[in-house]
C-alpha positions as CSV (number, residue, x, y, z in Angstrom):
1,M,0.7,-36.1,-46.2
2,K,-0.2,-32.9,-45.4
3,R,-2.3,-33.9,-42.7
4,F,0.9,-34.9,-41.2
5,I,2.7,-32.2,-41.7
6,L,-0.4,-30.2,-40.3
7,F,-0.3,-32.0,-37.4
8,T,3.3,-31.4,-36.6
9,T,3.2,-27.9,-36.9
10,L,0.3,-27.9,-34.6
11,Y,2.1,-30.5,-32.0
12,I,6.1,-28.0,-32.3
13,V,3.2,-24.5,-31.8
14,T,1.4,-25.9,-29.2
15,T,4.0,-28.0,-27.5
16,S,6.4,-24.4,-27.9
17,F,3.2,-22.2,-26.1
18,I,3.3,-24.8,-23.0
19,L,7.3,-24.7,-22.8
20,F,7.1,-20.9,-22.8
21,K,4.3,-20.9,-20.6
22,N,5.9,-23.0,-17.7
23,T,8.7,-20.5,-18.3
24,R,8.0,-17.9,-17.0
25,N,6.0,-19.3,-14.4
26,A,9.2,-20.8,-13.7
27,L,10.9,-17.7,-13.4
28,P,11.2,-15.2,-10.3
29,A,7.7,-13.0,-9.4
30,Y,10.6,-10.6,-8.0
31,N,14.0,-10.4,-6.8
32,S,14.6,-12.3,-2.9
33,Q,17.1,-8.6,-3.0
34,F,14.8,-6.1,-3.2
35,V,12.3,-8.1,-0.2
36,E,12.9,-9.8,2.6
37,I,9.8,-11.6,4.5
38,S,9.9,-13.2,7.8
39,S,9.0,-13.8,11.5
40,V,10.5,-12.2,14.4
41,S,10.4,-12.3,18.6
42,F,11.4,-9.2,20.1
43,K,10.1,-8.6,23.4
44,G,7.6,-11.0,23.9
45,E,6.1,-10.7,20.9
46,R,5.5,-12.0,17.3
47,Y,5.8,-9.8,14.3
48,N,5.4,-11.1,10.5
49,V,7.5,-8.4,8.6
50,I,7.4,-8.0,4.9
51,S,11.0,-5.3,4.2
52,M,11.0,-3.6,0.8
53,K,14.3,-1.9,-0.4
54,R,13.2,0.8,-3.0
55,D,16.7,1.0,-4.2
56,G,16.6,1.4,-8.3
57,N,12.8,2.1,-8.0
58,R,12.2,-1.3,-8.9
59,I,9.6,-2.1,-5.9
60,K,6.6,0.4,-6.9
61,A,3.7,0.7,-4.8
62,K,-0.5,1.2,-6.8
63,Y,-3.5,1.8,-5.0
64,F,-7.3,1.5,-6.2
65,A,-9.4,4.1,-4.1
66,A,-13.5,3.1,-6.1
67,P,-15.0,1.3,-8.3
68,D,-13.7,3.7,-12.3
69,Q,-16.3,5.4,-13.6
70,K,-17.3,2.7,-16.4
71,G,-18.4,1.0,-13.0
72,N,-16.0,-1.6,-12.7
73,S,-15.4,-2.7,-9.3
74,V,-11.8,-2.4,-7.2
75,F,-11.4,-6.0,-7.8
76,K,-12.2,-6.0,-11.4
77,R,-9.7,-3.5,-11.9
78,Y,-7.0,-4.9,-9.9
79,S,-6.9,-8.3,-11.7
80,S,-7.2,-6.1,-14.9
81,W,-4.0,-4.4,-14.0
82,S,-2.4,-7.2,-12.4
83,A,-2.1,-9.1,-15.8
84,G,1.3,-9.8,-16.2
85,K,2.8,-8.0,-13.4
86,N,5.1,-9.0,-10.8
87,I,3.0,-9.3,-7.2
88,I,4.5,-9.0,-4.1
89,L,1.4,-8.1,-2.0
90,V,-1.8,-6.8,-2.0
91,S,-3.6,-5.2,1.3
92,S,-6.8,-3.8,2.3
93,G,-6.1,0.3,2.7
94,T,-7.8,3.1,4.4
95,Y,-11.6,2.5,6.4
96,M,-14.5,2.4,4.5
97,D,-17.8,5.5,5.0
98,R,-21.0,4.2,6.1
99,T,-22.2,3.4,3.0
100,F,-19.2,0.6,2.5
101,V,-18.7,2.0,-1.2
102,K,-16.1,4.5,-0.9
103,P,-13.1,5.3,1.0
104,E,-13.5,7.7,4.4
105,G,-12.0,10.8,3.9
106,L,-10.3,13.0,1.3
107,T,-9.8,10.5,-1.4
108,I,-8.4,10.9,-4.7
109,D,-7.9,8.0,-7.2
110,N,-5.6,8.4,-10.4
111,G,-6.5,11.8,-10.5
112,I,-10.2,11.8,-10.4
113,P,-12.1,12.5,-6.8
114,V,-14.1,9.7,-5.2
115,N,-14.8,11.5,-1.8
116,E,-13.9,15.3,-1.2
117,T,-15.2,15.2,2.4
118,L,-11.9,16.3,4.8
119,I,-11.5,14.4,7.6
120,L,-10.1,16.9,11.2
121,G,-8.4,15.7,13.6
122,R,-8.7,12.2,13.7
123,M,-7.2,10.5,10.0
124,D,-4.1,12.5,10.2
125,A,-2.4,11.0,7.6
126,L,-2.7,12.4,3.8
127,V,-0.9,9.5,1.7
128,I,-0.2,10.3,-1.2
129,V,0.5,7.4,-3.6
130,Y,2.5,9.1,-7.4
131,A,1.8,7.5,-10.9
132,T,5.8,6.6,-10.7
133,G,5.3,4.4,-7.5
134,G,6.3,6.2,-4.8
135,I,4.2,7.4,-1.4
136,A,4.6,10.1,0.1
137,V,2.5,11.1,3.7
138,S,2.1,14.5,4.9
139,N,0.5,15.4,8.3
140,L,-2.2,17.2,8.1
141,K,-2.1,19.2,11.5
142,D,1.1,20.7,10.3
143,G,-0.2,22.2,7.2
144,D,3.0,22.3,5.5
145,L,2.5,19.9,2.5
146,T,4.5,20.5,-0.4
147,L,4.2,19.5,-4.0
148,K,6.2,19.0,-7.3
149,G,5.4,18.8,-10.6
150,S,2.5,20.5,-12.8
151,G,3.6,24.2,-12.4
152,V,3.0,23.5,-8.6
153,D,5.6,26.6,-6.9
154,P,7.6,23.8,-5.0
155,I,8.2,25.8,-2.0
156,R,4.4,26.7,-1.5
157,K,3.2,24.7,1.3
158,F,-0.4,23.5,1.3
159,N,-2.5,23.7,4.3
160,L,-5.7,21.7,3.6
161,R,-7.4,22.2,7.2
162,N,-7.6,25.8,6.7
163,S,-7.8,27.3,3.7
164,S,-10.1,25.8,0.9
165,W,-7.8,27.4,-1.9
166,D,-5.4,25.5,-0.9
167,K,-7.3,22.4,-1.4
168,D,-8.8,23.0,-4.4
169,D,-5.1,24.1,-6.2
170,F,-4.2,20.4,-4.3
171,M,-7.0,18.7,-6.0
172,E,-6.0,20.4,-9.2
173,W,-2.7,19.1,-8.8
174,A,-3.2,15.7,-8.1
175,K,-5.9,15.7,-11.2
176,L,-2.9,16.8,-14.0
177,E,0.0,14.3,-11.9
178,E,-2.8,11.0,-11.9
179,A,-2.3,11.4,-8.1
180,T,-4.5,8.7,-5.5
181,V,-4.5,10.3,-2.4
182,F,-6.5,9.2,0.9
183,Q,-6.9,9.4,4.6
184,T,-5.7,7.3,7.3
185,H,-4.5,7.4,10.9
186,L,-1.4,8.4,11.8
187,L,0.7,6.8,14.0
188,V,4.4,7.7,13.7
189,Y,5.5,10.9,11.7
190,K,9.3,11.9,11.3
191,N,10.4,9.4,14.2
192,E,7.9,10.3,16.5
193,L,5.0,8.6,18.0
194,K,1.7,10.9,17.1
195,I,-0.9,8.4,18.6
196,S,-1.9,8.8,22.0
197,A,-4.1,6.4,24.6
198,I,-6.7,9.1,25.1
199,N,-8.1,9.5,21.1
200,A,-6.7,6.3,19.9
201,N,-9.3,3.2,19.3
202,N,-9.7,0.8,22.3
203,K,-10.9,-1.9,20.2
204,S,-8.8,-5.6,20.1
205,Q,-7.7,-7.1,17.4
206,E,-5.3,-7.9,14.5
207,R,-3.0,-4.9,13.8
208,R,-1.0,-4.5,10.6
209,F,1.1,-1.3,9.8
210,L,3.1,0.3,6.7
211,A,5.6,2.3,8.1
212,V,8.4,4.0,5.7
213,G,11.8,5.0,6.6
214,K,15.8,4.4,6.5
215,D,17.7,1.4,7.5
216,E,20.9,1.7,9.4
217,Q,22.8,2.2,5.8
218,G,20.6,5.3,5.2
219,K,18.7,3.2,2.4
220,L,14.7,3.5,2.0
221,N,12.7,0.9,3.1
222,H,8.9,0.2,2.9
223,V,8.2,-2.1,5.7
224,I,4.9,-3.5,6.7
225,V,4.5,-5.3,10.2
226,H,1.3,-7.8,11.3
227,C,1.1,-7.9,14.9
228,P,-1.3,-11.6,15.4
229,A,-1.6,-10.8,19.0
230,H,-4.5,-8.5,19.5
231,S,-3.9,-4.9,20.7
232,T,-5.4,-1.3,21.0
233,L,-4.9,1.0,18.2
234,Y,-2.2,2.8,20.3
235,D,-0.2,-0.7,21.9
236,G,0.1,-2.3,18.6
237,A,1.5,1.5,17.1
238,K,3.8,2.2,20.3
239,K,4.9,-1.7,20.5
240,V,5.5,-2.0,16.3
241,F,7.8,1.5,16.4
242,D,9.8,0.5,19.3
243,F,10.5,-3.1,17.3
244,L,11.2,-0.8,14.2
245,K,13.7,1.3,16.0
246,G,15.2,-1.4,18.5
247,Y,15.3,-4.1,16.0
248,K,15.2,-2.7,12.5
249,E,17.6,0.0,13.5
250,M,14.8,2.3,11.6
251,E,14.4,5.8,11.5
252,V,10.9,6.1,10.7
253,T,9.5,8.7,8.4
254,F,6.1,7.5,9.3
255,M,3.9,5.0,9.8
256,V,0.3,4.4,9.2
257,N,-2.7,1.9,9.9
258,L,-4.2,-0.2,7.4
259,D,-7.6,-1.8,7.9
260,T,-8.0,-5.2,9.6
261,G,-11.3,-5.0,10.3
262,Y,-14.5,-5.3,7.8
263,Q,-12.0,-5.2,5.2
264,D,-9.1,-7.4,6.0
265,V,-7.8,-8.0,2.9
266,F,-4.4,-9.7,2.9
267,K,-2.4,-11.7,0.0
268,L,1.4,-12.4,0.3
269,Y,3.3,-14.0,-3.1
270,N,6.6,-15.6,-2.9
271,K,9.4,-14.7,-5.2
272,D,8.4,-17.7,-7.6
273,G,4.8,-16.0,-7.8
274,S,3.8,-18.8,-5.3
275,L,0.8,-18.1,-2.5
276,N,3.1,-17.3,1.2
277,Q,0.9,-17.6,4.1
278,T,2.7,-15.6,6.6
279,I,0.2,-13.4,6.2
280,T,-3.4,-13.7,5.2
281,G,-6.6,-11.9,4.9
282,Q,-9.7,-13.1,6.7
283,V,-11.7,-11.6,3.7
284,E,-11.9,-12.3,0.1
285,L,-10.1,-10.1,-2.4
286,S,-13.0,-10.0,-4.4
287,T,-14.8,-8.0,-1.8
288,A,-12.6,-5.1,-0.9
289,V,-13.5,-1.2,-1.6
290,N,-9.9,-0.3,-1.4
291,L,-6.5,-1.9,-2.9
292,L,-2.9,-1.3,-1.9
293,T,-0.7,-3.4,-3.7
294,Y,3.3,-3.7,-3.9
295,Y,4.6,-4.6,-6.9
296,F,8.3,-5.5,-9.2
297,E,9.7,-3.8,-11.9
């Protein structure tokens, strides 16, 4: 009798766990009202597009810039963090330096300095990923970065290019705010094309861009555009900027480049959590040196 009761109890517990697990897997990973995945033809070009609405702060970004101080790799950090998260996509971020270990340019990971070398003239986009999940970009050429929180004067303008004092204070602010920072190419800023054909990389390859701006209703959107056709960085950026303005009717606050070279990592998920093949990277996630991910809460 005791064996029967024990067996019945184990059966009920096991069955309940399986049903719970299957129910969780069946639940949407994110609300499709906030995320739209599409393939669009515009002026003879095909674009794969992921549009994410930031209404209500439901969609958030997270960046993994380097291994942590315990030696855990970017992939291991991401794998541990993402357990139980509703992941929309994960992508390679900025470029690697010559060591292929850390990102190129000024990089801070959750307030911890990874690379303190500020690159001037070539990578003018200073990308700040806040601990709250938002993303902002400053044009380093303008020298007018403003910050909020941690006792910083909100009207103070930081010029990281010309002032070591400003750079030190900025890094202290990032530490206190647990912000993540990296540099990359600035392609569009305040709805103006910033890259020129003269100083751009002439290598022709697939291109992937992150654009942030307001749609025709004035609402903030984060958009990733993948260009399967090979193009130079300048041509690709110019065409995508034209697409965002003409087809998406978007006022672009900024657009930056995402690496599709040695670190071409990209995984996209459907609303039910299954893998979407619209955009796929050529490099395994486990080899990533840095990762940008979007998730839904």
